[in-house]
C-alpha positions in Angstrom: 61.5 67.1 -163.4 61.8 64.7 -160.4 58.7 64.8 -158.3 60.7 64.8 -155.1 62.8 67.7 -156.3 59.7 69.7 -157.1 58.2 69.1 -153.7 61.4 70.1 -152.0 61.5 73.5 -153.9 57.8 74.1 -153.0 58.4 73.6 -149.3 61.5 75.8 -149.5 59.5 78.7 -150.9 56.7 78.2 -148.4 59.2 78.4 -145.6 60.8 81.4 -147.1 57.4 83.1 -147.3 56.4 82.2 -143.8 59.7 83.5 -142.6 58.9 86.8 -144.4 55.5 86.8 -142.6 57.2 86.2 -139.2 59.6 89.0 -139.9 56.7 91.3 -141.0 54.9 90.4 -137.8 57.9 91.5 -135.7 58.2 94.7 -137.6 54.5 95.4 -137.3 54.6 94.8 -133.6 57.2 97.5 -133.3 56.1 100.2 -135.8 53.7 99.2 -138.5 50.4 98.5 -136.8 47.8 101.3 -136.9 46.5 100.3 -133.4 49.9 101.3 -132.2 50.5 104.3 -134.4 47.0 105.6 -133.9 46.0 104.2 -130.5 42.5 104.7 -128.9 42.3 104.2 -125.2 39.0 102.4 -124.9 37.0 100.7 -122.1 35.4 97.4 -123.0 31.6 97.8 -123.4 30.7 95.1 -120.9 32.7 96.9 -118.2 31.0 100.3 -118.4 28.3 101.2 -115.8 24.7 101.6 -117.0 24.8 105.4 -116.8 27.0 105.5 -119.9 24.3 103.9 -122.0 21.0 105.4 -123.3 17.7 104.1 -122.1 16.2 101.5 -124.5 13.2 102.6 -126.5 12.1 99.3 -128.2 9.6 98.8 -125.4 8.0 102.2 -125.6 4.3 102.2 -126.5 2.3 105.0 -128.2 0.2 107.2 -126.0 -3.5 107.0 -126.5 -4.1 109.9 -128.8 -7.6 110.3 -127.5 -6.0 111.9 -124.5 -5.0 114.8 -126.7 -8.6 115.8 -127.5 -11.4 117.3 -125.5 -14.6 115.5 -124.7 -17.4 117.8 -126.0 -20.5 118.2 -123.8 -23.8 116.6 -124.7 -25.3 120.0 -125.5 -23.4 122.9 -126.9 -22.7 125.6 -124.2 -22.6 129.1 -125.5 -19.8 131.6 -125.1 -18.5 134.9 -126.4 -18.3 135.1 -130.2 -20.9 132.5 -130.9 -23.3 133.6 -133.6 -27.0 132.7 -132.9 -29.9 132.7 -135.2 -32.8 134.3 -133.4 -36.4 134.7 -134.6 -39.1 136.3 -132.4 -42.5 136.7 -134.1 -43.6 140.3 -134.0 -40.4 141.6 -132.4 -37.5 140.3 -134.5 -38.3 141.4 -137.1 -40.9 144.0 -136.1 -44.2 143.6 -137.8 -46.9 146.4 -137.8 -50.3 145.4 -136.4 -52.7 143.5 -138.7 -49.9 142.5 -141.1 -48.8 138.9 -141.7 -45.4 138.0 -140.1 -42.4 137.6 -142.2 -40.9 134.1 -142.5 -37.6 133.7 -140.7 -34.4 133.6 -142.8 -32.6 130.3 -143.4 -28.8 130.2 -143.0 -26.7 127.5 -144.5 -23.4 126.7 -142.8 -19.9 127.2 -144.3 -18.3 124.5 -146.4 -16.2 123.0 -143.7 -18.7 123.3 -140.9 -20.5 120.3 -139.4 -23.5 122.4 -138.2 -27.0 121.9 -139.8 -28.8 124.7 -141.5 -30.1 127.3 -139.0 -33.1 129.7 -138.8 -33.2 133.3 -137.6 -31.4 136.6 -137.7 -27.7 136.5 -136.8 -26.9 137.9 -133.4 -23.5 137.5 -131.8 -22.8 136.7 -128.1 -20.8 139.7 -126.7 -17.4 139.4 -125.1 -19.1 139.7 -121.6 -21.3 136.7 -122.4 -24.5 138.6 -123.0 -27.0 138.6 -125.8 -28.6 141.9 -126.9 -32.1 141.8 -128.2 -34.7 144.5 -129.0 -36.8 146.1 -126.2 -35.2 144.2 -123.3 -32.0 144.3 -121.2 -29.0 142.2 -122.4 -29.4 138.6 -121.2 -26.6 136.5 -119.6 -26.2 133.5 -121.9 -22.7 132.3 -121.4 -22.6 128.7 -120.4 -26.2 128.1 -121.3 -27.5 125.6 -123.9 -29.8 126.7 -126.8 -32.9 125.4 -125.1 -32.0 127.3 -121.9 -31.5 130.5 -124.0 -34.8 130.0 -125.8 -36.7 129.7 -122.5 -34.8 132.7 -121.0 -35.8 134.9 -124.0 -39.4 133.8 -123.7 -39.6 134.6 -120.0 -37.9 138.0 -120.6 -40.5 139.1 -123.2 -43.4 137.9 -121.1 -42.1 139.5 -117.9 -41.7 142.8 -119.7 -45.3 142.6 -121.1 -44.1 142.7 -124.6 -45.5 139.3 -125.7 -48.3 137.2 -124.4 -47.6 133.7 -123.4 -49.4 132.2 -126.4 -47.4 134.5 -128.8 -44.0 134.1 -127.2 -42.5 131.3 -129.3 -38.9 132.4 -130.0 -36.6 130.3 -132.3 -32.9 130.1 -131.3 -30.4 128.2 -133.4 -26.6 128.2 -133.8 -25.3 129.7 -137.0 -21.6 129.6 -136.3 -19.7 128.4 -133.2 -16.9 130.4 -131.7 -13.3 129.7 -132.9 -9.9 129.9 -131.3 -6.8 131.1 -133.3 -3.9 128.7 -132.6 -0.4 128.9 -134.2 1.1 125.5 -135.3 4.8 125.4 -136.1 6.1 122.1 -137.6 9.7 121.2 -138.4 8.8 117.8 -139.8 7.8 118.9 -143.3 4.2 117.7 -142.8 2.6 121.1 -142.8 2.0 121.4 -146.5 -1.0 119.1 -146.7 1.0 116.0 -145.8 2.1 115.5 -149.4 5.6 114.4 -148.8 6.4 110.7 -148.5 7.8 109.7 -145.1 10.4 107.4 -146.7 11.7 110.4 -148.7 11.8 112.5 -145.6 13.9 109.8 -143.8 16.3 109.7 -146.7 16.7 113.4 -146.7 17.3 113.5 -143.0 20.8 115.0 -143.1 21.8 118.2 -141.4 21.9 120.9 -143.9 18.8 119.8 -145.9 16.4 122.6 -146.2 13.5 121.4 -144.0 12.0 124.7 -143.1 9.3 125.0 -140.5 5.8 125.0 -141.8 2.3 125.4 -140.4 0.5 128.6 -139.7 -2.7 130.0 -138.1 -5.4 127.4 -137.5 -9.0 128.3 -136.5 -10.4 125.6 -134.2 -14.1 125.5 -133.3 -15.2 125.4 -129.7 -14.7 122.0 -128.1 -12.3 121.1 -130.9 -9.7 123.5 -129.7 -7.3 120.8 -128.6 -3.9 119.5 -129.6 -5.2 116.6 -131.6 -7.4 118.7 -133.8 -4.5 121.2 -134.3 -2.2 118.4 -135.5 -4.9 116.9 -137.7 -5.5 120.3 -139.4 -1.8 120.7 -140.2 -0.8 117.2 -141.3 -1.3 114.7 -138.5 1.1 113.4 -135.8 4.8 114.2 -135.9 6.7 112.7 -138.8 9.7 110.4 -138.6 12.2 113.3 -138.6 10.5 115.1 -135.7 10.7 114.3 -132.0 8.1 112.1 -130.5 6.6 114.9 -128.4 4.4 117.9 -128.7 5.3 121.2 -127.1 2.7 123.9 -126.2 3.7 127.5 -125.5 0.9 129.4 -123.8 0.2 132.9 -125.1 -0.6 134.5 -121.7 1.6 137.3 -120.5 2.3 135.4 -117.3 3.7 132.4 -119.2 5.8 134.7 -121.5 7.3 136.4 -118.4 8.0 132.9 -116.9 9.9 131.8 -120.0 11.9 135.1 -120.1 12.8 134.8 -116.4 13.8 131.2 -116.9 16.3 132.1 -119.7 17.8 135.0 -117.6 18.2 132.7 -114.5 19.9 130.0 -116.6 22.5 132.4 -118.2 23.1 134.0 -114.8 23.9 130.6 -113.3 26.2 129.8 -116.2 28.2 133.0 -115.8 28.6 132.3 -112.1 29.8 128.8 -112.8 32.4 130.0 -115.3 34.1 132.1 -112.6 35.3 128.8 -111.0 37.5 126.8 -113.5 36.8 123.6 -111.6 33.1 123.8 -111.8 31.2 122.3 -114.8 28.8 124.9 -116.3 25.2 123.6 -116.0 23.3 122.4 -119.0 20.0 123.9 -120.1 17.2 122.2 -118.1 13.7 121.8 -119.5 11.7 125.0 -119.3 8.9 124.4 -116.7 6.7 127.0 -118.4 6.6 124.9 -121.7 4.2 122.0 -121.7 5.8 118.9 -123.1 3.5 116.0 -124.0 5.4 112.7 -124.9 3.8 110.5 -127.5 5.6 107.3 -126.5 6.0 106.0 -122.9 7.3 102.8 -121.2 4.7 100.1 -120.6 2.6 100.7 -117.5 3.3 104.4 -117.3 0.1 106.4 -117.4 0.6 109.8 -118.9 -0.4 112.7 -116.7 -2.4 114.6 -119.3 -5.4 116.6 -118.1 -8.1 118.3 -120.2 -6.6 121.7 -119.2 -3.2 120.6 -120.7 -4.7 119.8 -124.2 -7.1 122.7 -124.3 -5.8 125.5 -126.5 -6.7 129.2 -126.3 -6.2 132.1 -128.6 -2.6 132.7 -129.4 -1.2 129.4 -128.1 1.6 127.8 -130.0 1.9 124.1 -130.8 5.5 123.3 -131.7 6.8 120.1 -133.4 10.6 120.2 -133.1 13.0 118.6 -135.6 15.4 116.0 -134.4 18.2 116.8 -136.8 20.8 116.5 -134.0 19.9 112.8 -133.4 22.7 111.5 -135.7 25.8 109.4 -135.3 29.1 109.7 -137.2 31.5 107.1 -138.7 35.2 107.0 -139.5 38.3 104.8 -139.6 37.7 101.8 -141.9 34.0 102.6 -142.1 32.8 104.9 -144.8 32.8 108.4 -143.3 29.5 110.1 -143.0 26.6 111.3 -140.8 23.6 109.1 -140.4 20.2 109.6 -138.6 19.2 107.5 -135.7 15.9 105.7 -135.7 13.2 107.5 -133.7 11.1 104.6 -132.4 13.5 101.7 -132.0 17.0 100.9 -130.7 20.1 100.7 -132.9 23.1 98.9 -131.6 26.7 99.2 -133.0 26.3 96.2 -135.4 23.2 97.8 -136.9 24.9 101.1 -137.2 27.8 99.5 -139.1 25.3 98.0 -141.5 23.7 101.4 -142.0 27.0 102.9 -142.7 27.9 100.3 -145.3 30.4 98.2 -143.3 28.6 95.1 -142.1 30.2 92.7 -139.6 32.7 90.3 -141.3 33.1 92.5 -144.3 36.7 93.1 -145.4 37.8 96.7 -146.3 39.6 98.0 -149.3 42.8 98.8 -147.5 45.1 96.5 -145.5 46.0 99.1 -142.9 49.4 100.4 -141.8 51.7 98.9 -144.5 51.3 101.4 -147.3 47.6 100.7 -147.7 48.2 97.2 -149.1 44.9 95.6 -150.1 43.5 92.6 -148.2 43.5 89.6 -150.5 40.9 87.4 -149.0 42.1 88.5 -145.6 40.8 88.9 -142.1 38.1 91.6 -141.6 38.7 94.3 -139.0 37.5 93.3 -135.5 37.7 96.3 -133.3 35.2 99.1 -133.1 35.5 102.2 -130.9 32.5 104.3 -129.9 33.5 107.9 -128.9 30.8 109.2 -126.6 30.5 112.6 -125.1 30.1 113.0 -121.4 29.1 116.1 -119.3 31.6 119.0 -119.0 33.0 118.4 -122.6 34.4 115.0 -121.6 34.6 111.8 -123.7 34.6 108.1 -123.1 35.8 105.6 -125.7 33.8 102.4 -125.6 35.8 99.4 -127.0 33.7 96.9 -128.9 35.3 93.6 -129.8 33.2 92.6 -132.8 33.8 88.9 -132.4 32.5 89.1 -128.9 29.7 91.4 -129.8 28.3 88.8 -132.2 27.9 86.3 -129.4 27.2 88.5 -126.4 24.4 91.2 -126.5 26.0 92.9 -123.5 28.9 93.8 -125.8 26.7 95.5 -128.3 26.0 99.0 -126.8 23.2 101.1 -128.2 24.2 104.1 -130.3 23.0 107.4 -129.0 23.0 110.9 -130.6 26.5 112.4 -131.2 28.4 109.1 -131.1 31.3 108.6 -133.4 32.1 105.0 -134.6 35.6 104.2 -135.6 36.5 100.8 -137.1 40.1 99.5 -136.8 42.1 96.4 -137.3 43.5 94.6 -134.3 47.3 94.5 -134.5 47.3 90.7 -135.1 44.7 91.1 -137.8 46.7 93.7 -139.6 49.8 91.6 -139.5 48.0 88.5 -140.7 46.6 90.4 -143.6 50.0 91.7 -144.5 51.5 88.2 -144.3 48.7 86.7 -146.5 49.1 89.6 -149.0 52.9 89.0 -149.1 52.5 85.3 -149.6 49.9 85.6 -152.4 51.8 88.4 -154.1 55.4 87.3 -153.9 55.5 83.7 -152.6 53.3 82.2 -155.4 55.0 84.4 -158.0 58.4 83.1 -156.9 57.0 79.5 -156.8 55.7 79.7 -160.4 58.9 81.3 -161.6 60.9 78.2 -160.4 
């Protein structure tokens, strides 16, 4: 075949194919483009005011966990329910005259106790802070140290003419310190001896996974009855699938009444707001009767944590809340699903696409609006929409041009809980993919046939 004739036929088929692409572009601009048939009215990300974006958390620093513990005094101060070991020669125990005194008993501490072995007969400090001993009136010992109690017992037996000064040598030791019963409720799965792997927890962080609350009753010794010891006894600091805060619900009746009144006032205000259709019902504010202690704060912010805040009393509840609602959703050309947000660092829309399995510049399996034709080496989708909820059941659609987002960080908004990410082709991208698919499918086939 003549070379010139062959070149002429090739260019003829190329022009024919290009003509088909131009025609397809015209048709697509009228009816075939998904951005026209399924439009989303979005606002470019760089034009939205700051209040539409979440506060960054990459710069948050952990709170000094030493603030969550109590500083014990130099000398142990007694209180109700402390058990003392007391030995008073000739009195406790009583010895008849002219008989040798009995040796004091030796008491070994419990397995988990840090106390040394003690000497004496066990006597508990009463609820009113007094210590009852033979032959004398109860002694006020609350707030005193062991040395002070020993001297007070000696003076009491001398003043009552029961013992002579040279014989009054009482022994006072601590057998068991008082404890506080605290309830710890954890929804991060770390209450069972911290046996679960954190990476496994993160992979199972999908709503519907059975991640039941764990924990239970914890007995904390005196001066260790604080939030840090309660957490250590039940698995440590909150895990990755828990909020980075600790809540404390006080067990006093006054605090219980405050919480009940808060709930009643909130629902009353909601009912009043619903009477006016133009008024937005209020959201549930933080309960002021619940102590919230954040575990991460911005740099330079000093947490206002007092010893009274971290000290726990009988019946107090330490609550670690699950963050199962901190998820985002994907759709459109992205694989549909529900994905957890990172707890301690920011995630922008490009990172969220990578997590969902649709990285930037990656072509999809379908070509779009023309019967789902596949993209044959075509152009990847370049438009992402972030559907974000606003107060009063509203919504704003944030438009992210992926080509611009790669070069401009201001066009990469951070993903916040509840966002829905929808990936679409731009109309020109869809038309170009259709044209390329038509050329490679029909143009080359017709060229080879001739």
